[in-house]
MARKOLKE-8852 format. One record per residue (C-alpha): residue number from 1; residue in three letters; chain; x negated, y negated, z. Coordinates in pm, whole numbers, plus 50000, padded with zeros to 5 digits. Each point is the difference from the previous one (the first is absolute). Layout:
N
+-----+---------+--------+-------+-------+-------+
: num : residuo : cadena :     X :     Y :     Z :
+-----+---------+--------+-------+-------+-------+
: NUM :     ALA :      A :     X :     Y :     Z :
...
+-----+---------+--------+-------+-------+-------+
% end
This chain:
351
+-----+---------+--------+-------+-------+-------+
: num : residuo : cadena :     X :     Y :     Z :
+-----+---------+--------+-------+-------+-------+
:   1 :     MET :      A : 50000 : 50000 : 50000 :
:   2 :     THR :      A : 49870 : 49656 : 49910 :
:   3 :     ALA :      A : 49830 : 49810 : 50281 :
:   4 :     ILE :      A : 50185 : 49702 : 50140 :
:   5 :     GLY :      A : 49879 : 49665 : 49881 :
:   6 :     ARG :      A : 49695 : 49834 : 50144 :
:   7 :     THR :      A : 49741 : 50146 : 50235 :
:   8 :     SER :      A : 49846 : 49670 : 50110 :
:   9 :     THR :      A : 49968 : 49942 : 50373 :
:  10 :     ALA :      A : 50015 : 49620 : 49965 :
:  11 :     PRO :      A : 50213 : 49853 : 50280 :
:  12 :     ASP :      A : 50252 : 49851 : 49758 :
:  13 :     VAL :      A : 50090 : 50340 : 49853 :
:  14 :     VAL :      A : 50312 : 50148 : 50161 :
:  15 :     ASP :      A : 50190 : 50324 : 49954 :
:  16 :     VAL :      A : 50304 : 49848 : 49831 :
:  17 :     VAL :      A : 50080 : 49662 : 49847 :
:  18 :     ALA :      A : 50360 : 49927 : 49905 :
:  19 :     LEU :      A : 50117 : 49705 : 49792 :
:  20 :     GLY :      A : 50359 : 49885 : 49987 :
:  21 :     GLU :      A : 50274 : 49776 : 50133 :
:  22 :     SER :      A : 50101 : 50010 : 50364 :
:  23 :     MET :      A : 50311 : 49823 : 50122 :
:  24 :     VAL :      A : 50162 : 49910 : 50326 :
:  25 :     THR :      A : 50294 : 50233 : 50053 :
:  26 :     PHE :      A : 50313 : 49912 : 50194 :
:  27 :     LEU :      A : 50165 : 50305 : 50156 :
:  28 :     PRO :      A : 50365 : 49980 : 50111 :
:  29 :     SER :      A : 50096 : 49997 : 50364 :
:  30 :     ARG :      A : 50289 : 50236 : 49930 :
:  31 :     PRO :      A : 50149 : 50205 : 49713 :
:  32 :     GLY :      A : 50225 : 49832 : 49750 :
:  33 :     ARG :      A : 50002 : 49777 : 49695 :
:  34 :     LEU :      A : 49743 : 49725 : 49978 :
:  35 :     ALA :      A : 50291 : 49757 : 50008 :
:  36 :     ASP :      A : 50102 : 50135 : 50340 :
:  37 :     VAL :      A : 49665 : 50045 : 50175 :
:  38 :     PRO :      A : 49952 : 49713 : 50250 :
:  39 :     ALA :      A : 49626 : 50034 : 50066 :
:  40 :     PHE :      A : 49687 : 50159 : 49864 :
:  41 :     GLU :      A : 49667 : 50115 : 50141 :
:  42 :     ARG :      A : 49681 : 49907 : 49817 :
:  43 :     ALA :      A : 49765 : 50272 : 49874 :
:  44 :     ILE :      A : 49756 : 50052 : 49712 :
:  45 :     GLY :      A : 50042 : 50190 : 49676 :
:  46 :     GLY :      A : 49794 : 50082 : 49695 :
:  47 :     ALA :      A : 49919 : 50337 : 49844 :
:  48 :     GLU :      A : 49626 : 49942 : 49971 :
:  49 :     SER :      A : 49945 : 49835 : 50337 :
:  50 :     ASN :      A : 50213 : 50273 : 50162 :
:  51 :     VAL :      A : 49750 : 50257 : 49871 :
:  52 :     THR :      A : 49704 : 49807 : 50139 :
:  53 :     CYS :      A : 50170 : 49959 : 50339 :
:  54 :     VAL :      A : 50075 : 50372 : 50031 :
:  55 :     LEU :      A : 49649 : 50095 : 49891 :
:  56 :     ALA :      A : 49842 : 49752 : 50242 :
:  57 :     ALA :      A : 50212 : 50141 : 50283 :
:  58 :     ALA :      A : 49876 : 50346 : 49896 :
:  59 :     GLY :      A : 49637 : 49893 : 50041 :
:  60 :     HIS :      A : 49900 : 49893 : 49648 :
:  61 :     SER :      A : 49841 : 49671 : 49900 :
:  62 :     THR :      A : 50238 : 49807 : 49774 :
:  63 :     ARG :      A : 50035 : 49664 : 49830 :
:  64 :     TRP :      A : 50315 : 49833 : 49872 :
:  65 :     VAL :      A : 49960 : 49743 : 49720 :
:  66 :     GLY :      A : 50287 : 49772 : 49902 :
:  67 :     ARG :      A : 50131 : 49646 : 49990 :
:  68 :     VAL :      A : 50233 : 49834 : 50250 :
:  69 :     GLY :      A : 50125 : 49649 : 50041 :
:  70 :     ALA :      A : 49830 : 49744 : 50222 :
:  71 :     ASP :      A : 50303 : 50024 : 50229 :
:  72 :     GLY :      A : 50110 : 50158 : 50324 :
:  73 :     PHE :      A : 50120 : 50317 : 49832 :
:  74 :     GLY :      A : 49659 : 50039 : 49836 :
:  75 :     ASP :      A : 49836 : 49953 : 50340 :
:  76 :     HIS :      A : 50223 : 50271 : 50144 :
:  77 :     LEU :      A : 49923 : 50249 : 49723 :
:  78 :     VAL :      A : 49623 : 49956 : 50023 :
:  79 :     GLU :      A : 50005 : 50025 : 50379 :
:  80 :     ALA :      A : 50237 : 50298 : 50014 :
:  81 :     ILE :      A : 49815 : 50203 : 49738 :
:  82 :     GLY :      A : 49667 : 49910 : 50154 :
:  83 :     ALA :      A : 50125 : 50119 : 50337 :
:  84 :     TYR :      A : 50010 : 50355 : 49863 :
:  85 :     GLY :      A : 49624 : 49977 : 49943 :
:  86 :     VAL :      A : 50027 : 49918 : 49629 :
:  87 :     ASP :      A : 49737 : 49762 : 49858 :
:  88 :     VAL :      A : 50198 : 49698 : 49870 :
:  89 :     ARG :      A : 49709 : 49764 : 49930 :
:  90 :     ALA :      A : 50051 : 50020 : 49622 :
:  91 :     VAL :      A : 50364 : 49886 : 50016 :
:  92 :     ARG :      A : 50042 : 49669 : 49816 :
:  93 :     ARG :      A : 50228 : 49719 : 50121 :
:  94 :     ASP :      A : 50203 : 49806 : 49742 :
:  95 :     PRO :      A : 50098 : 49645 : 50100 :
:  96 :     ALA :      A : 50243 : 49964 : 49708 :
:  97 :     ARG :      A : 50202 : 50324 : 50026 :
:  98 :     PRO :      A : 50189 : 50159 : 50289 :
:  99 :     THR :      A : 49962 : 50338 : 50164 :
: 100 :     GLY :      A : 50268 : 50243 : 49881 :
: 101 :     ILE :      A : 50271 : 50113 : 50241 :
: 102 :     TYR :      A : 50291 : 50241 : 49987 :
: 103 :     PHE :      A : 50301 : 50109 : 50201 :
: 104 :     ARG :      A : 50148 : 50349 : 50009 :
: 105 :     THR :      A : 50286 : 50187 : 50161 :
: 106 :     ALA :      A : 49950 : 50277 : 50252 :
: 107 :     GLY :      A : 50144 : 50277 : 49782 :
: 108 :     ASP :      A : 49815 : 50268 : 49807 :
: 109 :     ARG :      A : 49845 : 49857 : 49686 :
: 110 :     ALA :      A : 50141 : 50291 : 49799 :
: 111 :     THR :      A : 50363 : 49901 : 50059 :
: 112 :     ASP :      A : 50213 : 49752 : 49807 :
: 113 :     ALA :      A : 50062 : 49805 : 50321 :
: 114 :     HIS :      A : 49635 : 49903 : 50031 :
: 115 :     GLU :      A : 49927 : 49636 : 49920 :
: 116 :     VAL :      A : 49670 : 49823 : 49947 :
: 117 :     ALA :      A : 49966 : 49627 : 49936 :
: 118 :     TYR :      A : 49656 : 49905 : 49864 :
: 119 :     TYR :      A : 49862 : 49645 : 50002 :
: 120 :     ARG :      A : 49675 : 50060 : 49816 :
: 121 :     ALA :      A : 50036 : 49819 : 49663 :
: 122 :     GLY :      A : 49708 : 49761 : 49962 :
: 123 :     SER :      A : 49831 : 50140 : 50310 :
: 124 :     ALA :      A : 49630 : 49963 : 50069 :
: 125 :     ALA :      A : 49952 : 50367 : 49912 :
: 126 :     SER :      A : 50142 : 49946 : 49651 :
: 127 :     ALA :      A : 49694 : 49780 : 49933 :
: 128 :     MET :      A : 49758 : 50288 : 50047 :
: 129 :     SER :      A : 49781 : 50023 : 49691 :
: 130 :     VAL :      A : 49654 : 50095 : 49881 :
: 131 :     ASP :      A : 49896 : 49638 : 50058 :
: 132 :     THR :      A : 50163 : 49941 : 50340 :
: 133 :     MET :      A : 49890 : 50318 : 50183 :
: 134 :     ASP :      A : 49661 : 50107 : 50134 :
: 135 :     LEU :      A : 49939 : 50301 : 49778 :
: 136 :     ASP :      A : 49686 : 50098 : 50190 :
: 137 :     ALA :      A : 50210 : 50036 : 50315 :
: 138 :     VAL :      A : 50270 : 50184 : 49808 :
: 139 :     ARG :      A : 49748 : 50255 : 49872 :
: 140 :     SER :      A : 49814 : 50037 : 50331 :
: 141 :     GLY :      A : 50164 : 50324 : 50114 :
: 142 :     ARG :      A : 49943 : 50368 : 49942 :
: 143 :     VAL :      A : 50366 : 49995 : 49890 :
: 144 :     LEU :      A : 50198 : 49717 : 49842 :
: 145 :     HIS :      A : 50374 : 50041 : 50060 :
: 146 :     LEU :      A : 50250 : 49822 : 49774 :
: 147 :     SER :      A : 50370 : 50028 : 49931 :
: 148 :     GLY :      A : 50245 : 49934 : 49719 :
: 149 :     ILE :      A : 50155 : 49713 : 50195 :
: 150 :     THR :      A : 49711 : 49762 : 49930 :
: 151 :     PRO :      A : 50018 : 50002 : 49616 :
: 152 :     ALA :      A : 50370 : 49914 : 50017 :
: 153 :     LEU :      A : 49937 : 49672 : 50185 :
: 154 :     SER :      A : 49857 : 49800 : 49708 :
: 155 :     ALA :      A : 49808 : 50026 : 49674 :
: 156 :     ASP :      A : 49681 : 49906 : 50188 :
: 157 :     CYS :      A : 50063 : 50277 : 50254 :
: 158 :     LEU :      A : 50046 : 50246 : 49715 :
: 159 :     ASP :      A : 49672 : 49890 : 49841 :
: 160 :     LEU :      A : 49825 : 50040 : 50336 :
: 161 :     THR :      A : 50138 : 50351 : 50049 :
: 162 :     ARG :      A : 49896 : 50094 : 49648 :
: 163 :     ALA :      A : 49646 : 49876 : 50070 :
: 164 :     LEU :      A : 49982 : 50204 : 50321 :
: 165 :     THR :      A : 50131 : 50321 : 49842 :
: 166 :     ALA :      A : 49775 : 49972 : 49694 :
: 167 :     ARG :      A : 49751 : 50285 : 50001 :
: 168 :     ARG :      A : 49650 : 49860 : 50057 :
: 169 :     PRO :      A : 49673 : 50140 : 50140 :
: 170 :     GLY :      A : 49952 : 49974 : 50375 :
: 171 :     ARG :      A : 50357 : 49910 : 50088 :
: 172 :     PRO :      A : 50155 : 50133 : 50321 :
: 173 :     LEU :      A : 50242 : 50289 : 49987 :
: 174 :     VAL :      A : 50321 : 49827 : 49885 :
: 175 :     SER :      A : 50318 : 50110 : 50176 :
: 176 :     PHE :      A : 50329 : 49886 : 49845 :
: 177 :     ASP :      A : 50347 : 50038 : 50152 :
: 178 :     VAL :      A : 50250 : 49954 : 49715 :
: 179 :     ASN :      A : 50263 : 49838 : 50227 :
: 180 :     HIS :      A : 50244 : 49933 : 49716 :
: 181 :     ARG :      A : 50235 : 49723 : 50115 :
: 182 :     PRO :      A : 50248 : 49938 : 49714 :
: 183 :     GLY :      A : 50127 : 49678 : 50159 :
: 184 :     LEU :      A : 49656 : 49843 : 49984 :
: 185 :     TRP :      A : 49966 : 50072 : 49628 :
: 186 :     ARG :      A : 50351 : 49903 : 49900 :
: 187 :     ASP :      A : 49937 : 49639 : 49901 :
: 188 :     VAL :      A : 49625 : 49988 : 49940 :
: 189 :     GLY :      A : 49866 : 49901 : 49661 :
: 190 :     HIS :      A : 49662 : 50169 : 50014 :
: 191 :     GLY :      A : 50086 : 50362 : 49927 :
: 192 :     HIS :      A : 50241 : 50290 : 50033 :
: 193 :     GLY :      A : 49948 : 50146 : 50347 :
: 194 :     PRO :      A : 50002 : 50374 : 49926 :
: 195 :     GLU :      A : 49759 : 49966 : 49708 :
: 196 :     VAL :      A : 49767 : 49770 : 50192 :
: 197 :     LEU :      A : 49992 : 50230 : 50303 :
: 198 :     LEU :      A : 49929 : 50310 : 49793 :
: 199 :     ASP :      A : 49712 : 49822 : 49828 :
: 200 :     LEU :      A : 49853 : 49880 : 50332 :
: 201 :     ALA :      A : 50035 : 50344 : 50157 :
: 202 :     ARG :      A : 49798 : 50150 : 49716 :
: 203 :     GLY :      A : 49704 : 49785 : 50106 :
: 204 :     ALA :      A : 50001 : 50115 : 50363 :
: 205 :     ASP :      A : 49812 : 50291 : 50158 :
: 206 :     LEU :      A : 50273 : 50086 : 50251 :
: 207 :     VAL :      A : 50370 : 49933 : 49934 :
: 208 :     PHE :      A : 50300 : 50026 : 50234 :
: 209 :     VAL :      A : 50347 : 50011 : 49849 :
: 210 :     GLY :      A : 50339 : 50118 : 50120 :
: 211 :     ASP :      A : 50183 : 50247 : 49780 :
: 212 :     ASP :      A : 50303 : 49769 : 50020 :
: 213 :     GLU :      A : 49787 : 49711 : 49873 :
: 214 :     ALA :      A : 49865 : 50212 : 49715 :
: 215 :     ARG :      A : 50351 : 50103 : 49904 :
: 216 :     ASP :      A : 50145 : 49649 : 50015 :
: 217 :     ALA :      A : 49707 : 49821 : 49836 :
: 218 :     TRP :      A : 49876 : 50254 : 49748 :
: 219 :     GLY :      A : 50277 : 50255 : 49969 :
: 220 :     LEU :      A : 49774 : 50279 : 50129 :
: 221 :     GLY :      A : 50136 : 50293 : 50193 :
: 222 :     GLY :      A : 49775 : 50195 : 50235 :
: 223 :     PRO :      A : 49632 : 49980 : 50102 :
: 224 :     GLU :      A : 49873 : 50190 : 49695 :
: 225 :     ALA :      A : 50166 : 49751 : 49763 :
: 226 :     VAL :      A : 49842 : 49712 : 50192 :
: 227 :     ARG :      A : 49658 : 50162 : 49973 :
: 228 :     ALA :      A : 50048 : 50050 : 49628 :
: 229 :     ALA :      A : 50071 : 49629 : 49962 :
: 230 :     LEU :      A : 49711 : 49905 : 50230 :
: 231 :     PRO :      A : 49706 : 50230 : 49924 :
: 232 :     GLU :      A : 49733 : 49731 : 50053 :
: 233 :     PRO :      A : 49985 : 49959 : 50383 :
: 234 :     GLU :      A : 49778 : 50254 : 50169 :
: 235 :     LEU :      A : 50260 : 50030 : 50277 :
: 236 :     LEU :      A : 50374 : 49956 : 49955 :
: 237 :     VAL :      A : 50238 : 50027 : 50295 :
: 238 :     VAL :      A : 50369 : 50041 : 49922 :
: 239 :     LYS :      A : 50213 : 49938 : 50311 :
: 240 :     GLN :      A : 50319 : 50207 : 50000 :
: 241 :     GLY :      A : 50189 : 49838 : 50284 :
: 242 :     ALA :      A : 50108 : 50218 : 50289 :
: 243 :     SER :      A : 49893 : 50319 : 49819 :
: 244 :     GLY :      A : 49626 : 49928 : 49985 :
: 245 :     ALA :      A : 49728 : 49882 : 49763 :
: 246 :     THR :      A : 49789 : 50145 : 49721 :
: 247 :     ALA :      A : 49640 : 49895 : 49932 :
: 248 :     PHE :      A : 49827 : 50066 : 49670 :
: 249 :     HIS :      A : 49619 : 50013 : 49999 :
: 250 :     GLY :      A : 49907 : 50054 : 49640 :
: 251 :     THR :      A : 50224 : 50285 : 49891 :
: 252 :     ASP :      A : 50038 : 50144 : 50350 :
: 253 :     ALA :      A : 50332 : 49933 : 50175 :
: 254 :     THR :      A : 50047 : 50014 : 50379 :
: 255 :     TYR :      A : 50342 : 49974 : 50161 :
: 256 :     VAL :      A : 50053 : 49936 : 50372 :
: 257 :     PRO :      A : 50351 : 49985 : 50147 :
: 258 :     ALA :      A : 50098 : 49699 : 50207 :
: 259 :     LEU :      A : 50052 : 50025 : 50373 :
: 260 :     HIS :      A : 50330 : 50015 : 50184 :
: 261 :     VAL :      A : 50034 : 49652 : 50150 :
: 262 :     ASP :      A : 50257 : 49840 : 50230 :
: 263 :     VAL :      A : 50018 : 49676 : 49804 :
: 264 :     VAL :      A : 50038 : 49675 : 50191 :
: 265 :     ALA :      A : 49964 : 49768 : 49700 :
: 266 :     ALA :      A : 49930 : 50093 : 49638 :
: 267 :     VAL :      A : 49752 : 49719 : 49937 :
: 268 :     GLY :      A : 49624 : 49991 : 49959 :
: 269 :     ALA :      A : 49961 : 50371 : 49927 :
: 270 :     GLY :      A : 49856 : 49957 : 49649 :
: 271 :     ASP :      A : 49722 : 49766 : 50111 :
: 272 :     ALA :      A : 49924 : 50222 : 50299 :
: 273 :     PHE :      A : 49981 : 50307 : 49776 :
: 274 :     ALA :      A : 49748 : 49823 : 49777 :
: 275 :     ALA :      A : 49797 : 49900 : 50307 :
: 276 :     GLY :      A : 49994 : 50357 : 50129 :
: 277 :     PHE :      A : 49895 : 50142 : 49665 :
: 278 :     LEU :      A : 49729 : 49736 : 49963 :
: 279 :     SER :      A : 49873 : 50062 : 50353 :
: 280 :     ALA :      A : 49957 : 50370 : 49930 :
: 281 :     THR :      A : 49845 : 49921 : 49660 :
: 282 :     LEU :      A : 49740 : 49775 : 50162 :
: 283 :     ARG :      A : 49915 : 50283 : 50237 :
: 284 :     GLY :      A : 49957 : 50251 : 49718 :
: 285 :     LYS :      A : 50294 : 50222 : 50094 :
: 286 :     PRO :      A : 50136 : 50249 : 49745 :
: 287 :     VAL :      A : 50306 : 49894 : 49801 :
: 288 :     ARG :      A : 50240 : 50212 : 50204 :
: 289 :     GLU :      A : 49894 : 49829 : 50322 :
: 290 :     ARG :      A : 50014 : 49658 : 49835 :
: 291 :     LEU :      A : 50366 : 50063 : 49922 :
: 292 :     ARG :      A : 50063 : 50118 : 50355 :
: 293 :     HIS :      A : 49838 : 49687 : 50143 :
: 294 :     GLY :      A : 50222 : 49797 : 49769 :
: 295 :     HIS :      A : 50309 : 50175 : 50135 :
: 296 :     LEU :      A : 49883 : 49950 : 50360 :
: 297 :     MET :      A : 49945 : 49626 : 49952 :
: 298 :     ALA :      A : 50338 : 49974 : 49830 :
: 299 :     ALA :      A : 50160 : 50181 : 50295 :
: 300 :     ALA :      A : 49843 : 49745 : 50236 :
: 301 :     ALA :      A : 50163 : 49716 : 49803 :
: 302 :     LEU :      A : 50338 : 50177 : 49981 :
: 303 :     THR :      A : 50020 : 50046 : 50376 :
: 304 :     VAL :      A : 49972 : 49628 : 50090 :
: 305 :     PRO :      A : 50239 : 49712 : 49920 :
: 306 :     GLY :      A : 49760 : 49784 : 49791 :
: 307 :     ASP :      A : 49769 : 50040 : 49701 :
: 308 :     LEU :      A : 49682 : 50056 : 50204 :
: 309 :     ALA :      A : 49942 : 50272 : 50256 :
: 310 :     THR :      A : 49711 : 50101 : 50220 :
: 311 :     PRO :      A : 49846 : 50298 : 49819 :
: 312 :     PRO :      A : 49915 : 50323 : 50176 :
: 313 :     ALA :      A : 49649 : 50027 : 50139 :
: 314 :     ARG :      A : 49766 : 50147 : 49743 :
: 315 :     GLY :      A : 49941 : 50322 : 50190 :
: 316 :     HIS :      A : 50371 : 50049 : 50057 :
: 317 :     ALA :      A : 50074 : 49949 : 49630 :
: 318 :     ASP :      A : 49716 : 50234 : 49901 :
: 319 :     ARG :      A : 50136 : 50275 : 50224 :
: 320 :     LEU :      A : 50348 : 49971 : 49852 :
: 321 :     ALA :      A : 49866 : 49981 : 49643 :
: 322 :     ALA :      A : 49806 : 50324 : 50060 :
: 323 :     LEU :      A : 50304 : 50206 : 50106 :
: 324 :     ASP :      A : 50091 : 50303 : 49794 :
: 325 :     ASP :      A : 50293 : 49970 : 49762 :
: 326 :     THR :      A : 50246 : 50165 : 50239 :
: 327 :     ALA :      A : 49912 : 49769 : 50290 :
: 328 :     TRP :      A : 50004 : 49696 : 49771 :
: 329 :     GLY :      A : 50348 : 50093 : 49882 :
: 330 :     ARG :      A : 50124 : 50028 : 50360 :
: 331 :     LEU :      A : 49885 : 49654 : 50105 :
: 332 :     ARG :      A : 50271 : 49749 : 50083 :
: 333 :     LEU :      A : 49876 : 49652 : 50087 :
: 334 :     GLY :      A : 50195 : 49741 : 50194 :
: 335 :     PRO :      A : 49936 : 49662 : 50165 :
: 336 :     GLY :      A : 49682 : 50000 : 50208 :
: 337 :     TRP :      A : 49842 : 50297 : 49826 :
: 338 :     THR :      A : 49682 : 49810 : 49913 :
: 339 :     GLN :      A : 49892 : 49983 : 50363 :
: 340 :     ASP :      A : 49687 : 50212 : 50029 :
: 341 :     VAL :      A : 49995 : 50181 : 50335 :
: 342 :     ARG :      A : 49865 : 50336 : 50112 :
: 343 :     GLY :      A : 50219 : 50269 : 49853 :
: 344 :     ALA :      A : 50171 : 49753 : 49767 :
: 345 :     ASP :      A : 50013 : 50258 : 49720 :
: 346 :     GLU :      A : 50216 : 50222 : 50214 :
: 347 :     GLU :      A : 50224 : 49710 : 50102 :
: 348 :     VAL :      A : 50098 : 49907 : 49645 :
: 349 :     ARG :      A : 50357 : 50121 : 49973 :
: 350 :     THR :      A : 50096 : 50280 : 49764 :
: 351 :     PRO :      A : 50350 : 50077 : 49873 :
+-----+---------+--------+-------+-------+-------+
% end
């Protein structure tokens, strides 16, 4: 398997760099329509920064690169992400554009009742470009993690993502989460979302995509069809919802079923899965264990109310990832399962 990115020990080289937009999120104080919710609690959101926060909490060195406004919301984002141990020194402040924000309802994102109100048009992040970002900082990781959200924000953001996914000597391992958001692409004038995302994914070394995304965006049914359409990445991970995930390494396919989870909130699982898979990749784990670590990180996110959860201690996660197939299939994880105590493996509930 190809080695991961750079081997330099220079102090500015970190395990993972992620570039993308982060926004201040307003979470409802109670269930109901946005029109009826009287108050909201402030949090942070952003696919790429979520990955760096989870990885930092899991003991990896990470850097988030983005643009925020020179405003209070920008201050909050930089401080909150930095508090996870993420290096935020390469984040640029934009005095002319605001930090993006959004509001959402408390319901499951998969239901028709779920509402999200984005206020991100013209945000500081939409001004990310080859000229406005520190590309040395962006390329200073063993892994560079990107998502399909960034190229939807503006033509400049698309050009930047294309530059970062272009195959060139000495680049970091490029990880790309497709993250197809049809609403973001609906009114843009710089490309058709599905075609753009497929082209960008072909330039990455490691690609994450949901089978529902692949079906909706590209009309592809099943992991094998996705691999046939995306033969270029060395590693392709097709997430199959509650059933599991399949990883293709070259022509080899590895399927690992998902865990039984007592879901508290169905948010943040995709970013957590990517973080778990990347963590195991950085540590040289075999593909099967990488998938299991992805499922474990996703289970941590699913068993807390918000997008970000405290991950299991590394040793605890390694023990669970090493279980035989029968024991893995019996695991049932609920709130508090990530606590690593003596005998914790036996305390994880089974059906």
